[in-house]
C-alpha positions in Angstrom: 15.7 -0.2 -18.4 13.5 -2.8 -16.9 10.9 -4.8 -19.0 8.7 -5.2 -15.9 5.6 -2.7 -16.3 5.0 -0.1 -13.7 2.2 -1.3 -11.6 -0.8 1.1 -11.9 -1.0 4.0 -9.4 -4.1 3.8 -7.1 -4.9 6.1 -4.3 -6.6 5.7 -0.8 -9.8 7.4 -2.0 -10.0 4.6 -4.7 -10.2 1.8 -2.1 -13.5 0.1 -1.4 -14.8 -2.7 0.9 -14.7 -5.0 -2.0 -11.0 -4.5 -2.4 -10.4 -5.7 1.1 -12.9 -8.6 0.6 -11.3 -9.7 -2.6 -7.8 -9.9 -0.7 -9.4 -11.7 2.1 -11.1 -14.2 -0.1 -7.9 -14.9 -2.1 -5.9 -15.4 1.2 -8.0 -17.2 3.7 -8.4 -20.5 1.6 -4.6 -20.8 1.3 -4.0 -19.8 4.9 -6.7 -22.4 6.1 -5.1 -25.1 4.1 -1.8 -24.5 5.6 -3.3 -24.3 9.2 -5.3 -27.6 8.7 -2.2 -29.3 7.3 0.0 -28.3 10.1 -2.4 -28.2 13.1 -0.6 -27.7 16.4 2.8 -26.8 14.9 4.7 -23.4 14.6 3.4 -23.1 11.1 -0.2 -23.4 12.5 0.5 -20.7 15.1 2.1 -18.5 12.4 -1.0 -19.0 10.2 -3.3 -18.3 13.2 -1.4 -14.9 13.8 -1.6 -14.1 10.1 -5.2 -14.9 10.0 -6.0 -12.4 12.9 -3.9 -9.7 11.2 -5.8 -10.2 7.9 -9.2 -10.2 9.5 -8.5 -7.0 11.4 -7.1 -5.3 8.4 -9.9 -6.4 6.1 -12.4 -5.1 8.8 -10.6 -1.8 8.9 -10.5 -1.4 5.2 -14.4 -2.1 5.0 -15.2 0.2 7.9 -13.0 3.0 6.8 -13.8 2.9 3.0 -17.5 3.0 3.9 -16.8 6.1 6.3 -14.9 7.8 3.5 -17.6 7.2 1.0 -20.3 8.5 3.4 -18.0 11.7 3.8 -19.8 12.8 7.0 -16.6 14.2 8.7 -16.7 16.9 11.3 -13.5 18.3 10.1 -10.5 17.9 7.9 -8.6 16.1 10.7 -11.1 13.4 11.1 -11.1 12.8 7.3 -7.3 12.6 7.4 -7.4 10.1 10.3 -9.8 8.0 8.2 -7.4 8.2 5.1 -4.5 7.1 7.1 -6.3 4.2 8.9 -7.6 3.0 5.5 -4.1 3.4 4.1 -2.5 1.6 6.7 -5.0 -1.3 6.8 -4.8 -1.6 3.0 -1.1 -1.8 2.9 -1.3 -4.5 5.5 -3.3 -6.6 3.2 -1.2 -5.8 0.4 1.9 -7.0 2.3 0.1 -10.2 3.2 -1.0 -11.1 -0.3 2.2 -9.7 -2.2 4.0 -13.1 -1.7 1.4 -14.8 -3.9 1.9 -12.3 -6.8 2.9 -15.2 -9.2 -0.2 -17.3 -8.4 -3.2 -17.5 -10.6 -6.0 -15.2 -9.3 -3.7 -12.5 -8.0 -5.1 -9.2 -9.2 -2.0 -7.1 -10.3 -4.1 -4.1 -11.2 -6.1 -4.0 -8.0 -3.7 -5.2 -5.3 -1.0 -2.5 -5.5 0.7 -0.6 -2.5 -1.1 2.6 -2.0 1.2 5.5 -1.4 -0.9 8.6 -1.8 -4.4 9.8 -0.6 -5.4 11.1 -4.0 -4.2 12.3 -7.4 -3.5 15.8 -5.8 -1.4 14.3 -3.2 0.7 12.3 -5.7 1.0 15.5 -7.8 2.2 17.4 -4.9 4.8 14.8 -4.1 6.0 14.5 -7.8 6.3 18.2 -8.1 8.4 18.3 -4.9 10.5 15.5 -6.0 11.2 17.2 -9.4 12.1 20.3 -7.6 14.6 18.5 -5.4 16.0 16.5 -8.3 16.6 19.8 -10.2 18.3 21.3 -7.2 20.7 18.3 -6.9 21.5 18.4 -10.6 22.3 22.2 -10.2 24.5 21.6 -7.2 26.3 18.7 -9.1 26.9 20.9 -12.1 28.2 23.8 -10.1 30.5 21.5 -8.2 31.7 20.2 -11.6 32.3 23.6 -12.7 34.1 24.9 -9.6 37.9 25.0 -9.9 39.6 22.2 -7.8 41.3 23.5 -4.7 44.3 21.9 -3.5 44.9 21.1 0.2 
């Protein structure tokens, strides 16, 4: 058994503009330092590309989390599109910040991969996974009980 603690589970509905802004504030100074040090090189160009991705994702997290908080959707599909956009943008920020997980200032409780929209979504998945696991165990037990057939 691993001694590494399981990261906390967060949901898309928990995300706020401040979450995206915190990742942005953590990453941009590090990114800018690399870009300034390597101006004109391939490293600079990579930093420039990452900067654009981070800015876009942070903007989307801010916009979609505010839209979700306002809860003025016309229908469930519109809300679902918002949830998916927010989840995708957040997980993009998480992928960008994750390599710095050993650095001071990295927020392990807050900056986690977000897999589920809400607790109900997670519970549905957990129940489905448990059902599938039980079916697989039953199949394995039945196969172990079945007499071997020779060919």
